[in-house]
PAKE-575905 format. One record per residue (C-alpha): residue in one letter; residue number from 1; x, y, z. Coordinates in Angstrom, 1 decimal, decimal comma. Layout:
<nodes>
<node><rest>a</rest><nr>NUM</nr><u>X</u><v>Y</v><w>Z</w></node>
...
</nodes>
This chain:
<nodes>
<node><rest>m</rest><nr>1</nr><u>7,1</u><v>-24,7</v><w>43,5</w></node>
<node><rest>p</rest><nr>2</nr><u>5,4</u><v>-25,6</v><w>40,3</w></node>
<node><rest>s</rest><nr>3</nr><u>7,4</u><v>-27,0</v><w>37,5</w></node>
<node><rest>m</rest><nr>4</nr><u>7,1</u><v>-24,2</v><w>34,6</w></node>
<node><rest>p</rest><nr>5</nr><u>5,2</u><v>-26,0</v><w>31,2</w></node>
<node><rest>l</rest><nr>6</nr><u>8,5</u><v>-26,9</v><w>28,8</w></node>
<node><rest>k</rest><nr>7</nr><u>8,3</u><v>-25,1</v><w>25,7</w></node>
<node><rest>p</rest><nr>8</nr><u>7,3</u><v>-27,1</v><w>22,6</w></node>
<node><rest>p</rest><nr>9</nr><u>10,8</u><v>-27,1</v><w>20,3</w></node>
<node><rest>v</rest><nr>10</nr><u>10,9</u><v>-25,0</v><w>17,1</w></node>
<node><rest>p</rest><nr>11</nr><u>9,5</u><v>-26,6</v><w>14,2</w></node>
<node><rest>d</rest><nr>12</nr><u>12,3</u><v>-27,9</v><w>11,6</w></node>
<node><rest>l</rest><nr>13</nr><u>12,5</u><v>-25,4</v><w>9,1</w></node>
<node><rest>p</rest><nr>14</nr><u>12,8</u><v>-26,1</v><w>5,5</w></node>
<node><rest>r</rest><nr>15</nr><u>16,1</u><v>-26,0</v><w>3,6</w></node>
<node><rest>y</rest><nr>16</nr><u>16,6</u><v>-22,8</v><w>1,9</w></node>
<node><rest>r</rest><nr>17</nr><u>16,9</u><v>-24,7</v><w>-1,4</w></node>
<node><rest>d</rest><nr>18</nr><u>13,4</u><v>-26,1</v><w>-0,7</w></node>
<node><rest>l</rest><nr>19</nr><u>11,7</u><v>-22,6</v><w>-0,8</w></node>
<node><rest>i</rest><nr>20</nr><u>9,5</u><v>-21,3</v><w>-3,7</w></node>
<node><rest>p</rest><nr>21</nr><u>11,2</u><v>-18,6</v><w>-4,8</w></node>
<node><rest>g</rest><nr>22</nr><u>9,4</u><v>-14,6</v><w>-4,2</w></node>
<node><rest>a</rest><nr>23</nr><u>9,6</u><v>-11,9</v><w>-6,4</w></node>
<node><rest>t</rest><nr>24</nr><u>12,8</u><v>-10,6</v><w>-8,4</w></node>
<node><rest>v</rest><nr>25</nr><u>13,5</u><v>-6,8</v><w>-8,5</w></node>
<node><rest>v</rest><nr>26</nr><u>15,0</u><v>-6,0</v><w>-11,5</w></node>
<node><rest>s</rest><nr>27</nr><u>17,7</u><v>-3,0</v><w>-11,5</w></node>
<node><rest>q</rest><nr>28</nr><u>16,5</u><v>-0,7</v><w>-14,4</w></node>
<node><rest>d</rest><nr>29</nr><u>12,7</u><v>-1,5</v><w>-13,0</w></node>
<node><rest>a</rest><nr>30</nr><u>13,4</u><v>-0,2</v><w>-9,7</w></node>
<node><rest>v</rest><nr>31</nr><u>12,7</u><v>3,4</v><w>-8,5</w></node>
<node><rest>q</rest><nr>32</nr><u>15,8</u><v>5,4</v><w>-7,7</w></node>
<node><rest>p</rest><nr>33</nr><u>14,6</u><v>7,7</v><w>-4,9</w></node>
<node><rest>h</rest><nr>34</nr><u>16,5</u><v>10,9</v><w>-4,8</w></node>
<node><rest>t</rest><nr>35</nr><u>17,0</u><v>11,6</v><w>-1,6</w></node>
<node><rest>g</rest><nr>36</nr><u>19,7</u><v>14,5</v><w>-2,0</w></node>
<node><rest>g</rest><nr>37</nr><u>17,6</u><v>17,1</v><w>-1,4</w></node>
<node><rest>w</rest><nr>38</nr><u>17,7</u><v>15,7</v><w>2,0</w></node>
<node><rest>r</rest><nr>39</nr><u>21,0</u><v>17,5</v><w>2,8</w></node>
<node><rest>l</rest><nr>40</nr><u>21,3</u><v>20,3</v><w>5,3</w></node>
<node><rest>g</rest><nr>41</nr><u>23,2</u><v>22,9</v><w>3,5</w></node>
<node><rest>r</rest><nr>42</nr><u>26,3</u><v>21,3</v><w>3,0</w></node>
<node><rest>k</rest><nr>43</nr><u>28,0</u><v>18,3</v><w>0,8</w></node>
<node><rest>p</rest><nr>44</nr><u>31,3</u><v>16,6</v><w>0,2</w></node>
<node><rest>q</rest><nr>45</nr><u>33,9</u><v>17,4</v><w>-2,6</w></node>
<node><rest>l</rest><nr>46</nr><u>36,7</u><v>15,5</v><w>-3,8</w></node>
<node><rest>e</rest><nr>47</nr><u>40,1</u><v>16,9</v><w>-4,4</w></node>
<node><rest>a</rest><nr>48</nr><u>41,4</u><v>14,2</v><w>-6,8</w></node>
<node><rest>s</rest><nr>49</nr><u>45,1</u><v>15,1</v><w>-6,3</w></node>
<node><rest>r</rest><nr>50</nr><u>45,0</u><v>14,0</v><w>-2,9</w></node>
<node><rest>c</rest><nr>51</nr><u>42,9</u><v>10,4</v><w>-3,7</w></node>
<node><rest>v</rest><nr>52</nr><u>44,5</u><v>8,0</v><w>-3,3</w></node>
<node><rest>n</rest><nr>53</nr><u>41,7</u><v>5,4</v><w>-4,4</w></node>
<node><rest>c</rest><nr>54</nr><u>41,0</u><v>3,4</v><w>-1,0</w></node>
<node><rest>l</rest><nr>55</nr><u>37,7</u><v>3,8</v><w>-1,2</w></node>
<node><rest>l</rest><nr>56</nr><u>36,7</u><v>3,7</v><w>2,0</w></node>
<node><rest>c</rest><nr>57</nr><u>34,3</u><v>6,6</v><w>1,3</w></node>
<node><rest>w</rest><nr>58</nr><u>32,8</u><v>3,9</v><w>-1,3</w></node>
<node><rest>l</rest><nr>59</nr><u>32,8</u><v>1,1</v><w>1,4</w></node>
<node><rest>y</rest><nr>60</nr><u>30,9</u><v>3,2</v><w>4,3</w></node>
<node><rest>c</rest><nr>61</nr><u>28,9</u><v>5,2</v><w>2,2</w></node>
<node><rest>p</rest><nr>62</nr><u>25,3</u><v>4,6</v><w>3,7</w></node>
<node><rest>d</rest><nr>63</nr><u>23,7</u><v>5,9</v><w>0,4</w></node>
<node><rest>c</rest><nr>64</nr><u>26,3</u><v>4,6</v><w>-2,6</w></node>
<node><rest>a</rest><nr>65</nr><u>26,5</u><v>8,1</v><w>-3,4</w></node>
<node><rest>v</rest><nr>66</nr><u>30,3</u><v>7,7</v><w>-4,0</w></node>
<node><rest>a</rest><nr>67</nr><u>30,8</u><v>7,9</v><w>-8,1</w></node>
<node><rest>v</rest><nr>68</nr><u>33,4</u><v>5,0</v><w>-8,7</w></node>
<node><rest>r</rest><nr>69</nr><u>34,6</u><v>3,8</v><w>-12,3</w></node>
<node><rest>g</rest><nr>70</nr><u>36,6</u><v>0,4</v><w>-11,1</w></node>
<node><rest>t</rest><nr>71</nr><u>39,0</u><v>1,5</v><w>-8,3</w></node>
<node><rest>v</rest><nr>72</nr><u>39,0</u><v>4,8</v><w>-9,4</w></node>
<node><rest>v</rest><nr>73</nr><u>36,8</u><v>7,6</v><w>-7,2</w></node>
<node><rest>l</rest><nr>74</nr><u>34,6</u><v>10,0</v><w>-9,2</w></node>
<node><rest>g</rest><nr>75</nr><u>33,2</u><v>12,0</v><w>-6,7</w></node>
<node><rest>f</rest><nr>76</nr><u>29,6</u><v>12,1</v><w>-5,6</w></node>
<node><rest>d</rest><nr>77</nr><u>26,4</u><v>11,5</v><w>-7,1</w></node>
<node><rest>y</rest><nr>78</nr><u>24,6</u><v>14,7</v><w>-5,2</w></node>
<node><rest>d</rest><nr>79</nr><u>21,1</u><v>12,9</v><w>-6,2</w></node>
<node><rest>f</rest><nr>80</nr><u>21,4</u><v>10,8</v><w>-3,5</w></node>
<node><rest>c</rest><nr>81</nr><u>24,4</u><v>12,3</v><w>-1,0</w></node>
<node><rest>k</rest><nr>82</nr><u>22,7</u><v>13,1</v><w>2,3</w></node>
<node><rest>g</rest><nr>83</nr><u>25,6</u><v>14,7</v><w>3,9</w></node>
<node><rest>c</rest><nr>84</nr><u>26,0</u><v>12,5</v><w>6,6</w></node>
<node><rest>e</rest><nr>85</nr><u>29,9</u><v>13,5</v><w>6,5</w></node>
<node><rest>l</rest><nr>86</nr><u>31,0</u><v>9,5</v><w>6,7</w></node>
<node><rest>c</rest><nr>87</nr><u>33,3</u><v>9,6</v><w>3,9</w></node>
<node><rest>v</rest><nr>88</nr><u>35,2</u><v>12,8</v><w>5,3</w></node>
<node><rest>a</rest><nr>89</nr><u>35,6</u><v>11,1</v><w>8,5</w></node>
<node><rest>v</rest><nr>90</nr><u>36,8</u><v>7,8</v><w>6,9</w></node>
<node><rest>c</rest><nr>91</nr><u>39,5</u><v>9,4</v><w>4,8</w></node>
<node><rest>p</rest><nr>92</nr><u>43,4</u><v>8,7</v><w>5,3</w></node>
<node><rest>t</rest><nr>93</nr><u>44,0</u><v>11,4</v><w>3,2</w></node>
<node><rest>g</rest><nr>94</nr><u>42,1</u><v>14,5</v><w>3,7</w></node>
<node><rest>a</rest><nr>95</nr><u>40,7</u><v>14,6</v><w>0,0</w></node>
<node><rest>i</rest><nr>96</nr><u>37,1</u><v>15,0</v><w>0,8</w></node>
<node><rest>s</rest><nr>97</nr><u>35,5</u><v>17,9</v><w>2,3</w></node>
<node><rest>m</rest><nr>98</nr><u>32,4</u><v>19,5</v><w>3,4</w></node>
<node><rest>v</rest><nr>99</nr><u>31,4</u><v>22,5</v><w>1,1</w></node>
<node><rest>d</rest><nr>100</nr><u>28,4</u><v>25,1</v><w>1,0</w></node>
<node><rest>e</rest><nr>101</nr><u>25,3</u><v>23,5</v><w>-0,5</w></node>
<node><rest>g</rest><nr>102</nr><u>25,3</u><v>26,3</v><w>-2,8</w></node>
<node><rest>k</rest><nr>103</nr><u>29,0</u><v>26,0</v><w>-4,4</w></node>
<node><rest>q</rest><nr>104</nr><u>29,0</u><v>25,1</v><w>-7,8</w></node>
<node><rest>l</rest><nr>105</nr><u>30,6</u><v>21,7</v><w>-8,9</w></node>
<node><rest>p</rest><nr>106</nr><u>32,4</u><v>19,9</v><w>-11,6</w></node>
<node><rest>a</rest><nr>107</nr><u>29,7</u><v>16,7</v><w>-12,5</w></node>
<node><rest>c</rest><nr>108</nr><u>30,5</u><v>14,2</v><w>-10,2</w></node>
<node><rest>g</rest><nr>109</nr><u>31,9</u><v>16,8</v><w>-7,6</w></node>
<node><rest>r</rest><nr>110</nr><u>36,0</u><v>16,1</v><w>-8,6</w></node>
<node><rest>v</rest><nr>111</nr><u>38,0</u><v>18,8</v><w>-8,5</w></node>
<node><rest>g</rest><nr>112</nr><u>40,8</u><v>18,9</v><w>-10,8</w></node>
</nodes>
C-alpha cells in the first residue's frame, strides 16, 4: 500500500498586533437599512406594566429592534423589526404579544 504524502504544515500566521489596520466604519456614516417592511402582518407590542426589564428581548432580538434606555425597555423600533417573535418566546412575564400590523400603537410600541 503506497504511503500518502503528508500535507505541509500550516504556515505561521501573523499575530493580530502585526496586522495592517483595515477600514473603519463610523456609525453615523453607516447606512441603516430599514427592514421592518419584511414583516408578514404581525408586530410585537409591549405591555409595560408586566415588563420587569430583564432585557432578554433586547438580548435575543436579531435585528436590534428593541428600544432600550439604560436598563429600561421602551418598546420596539418598527423600522427594523421583522416580526420573528423571538422576543415573545423569551419574555418570562408575557409582557410582549404579537398584534396585527394595522393596529396603531404609541411611539416605540410602549403601552401605558
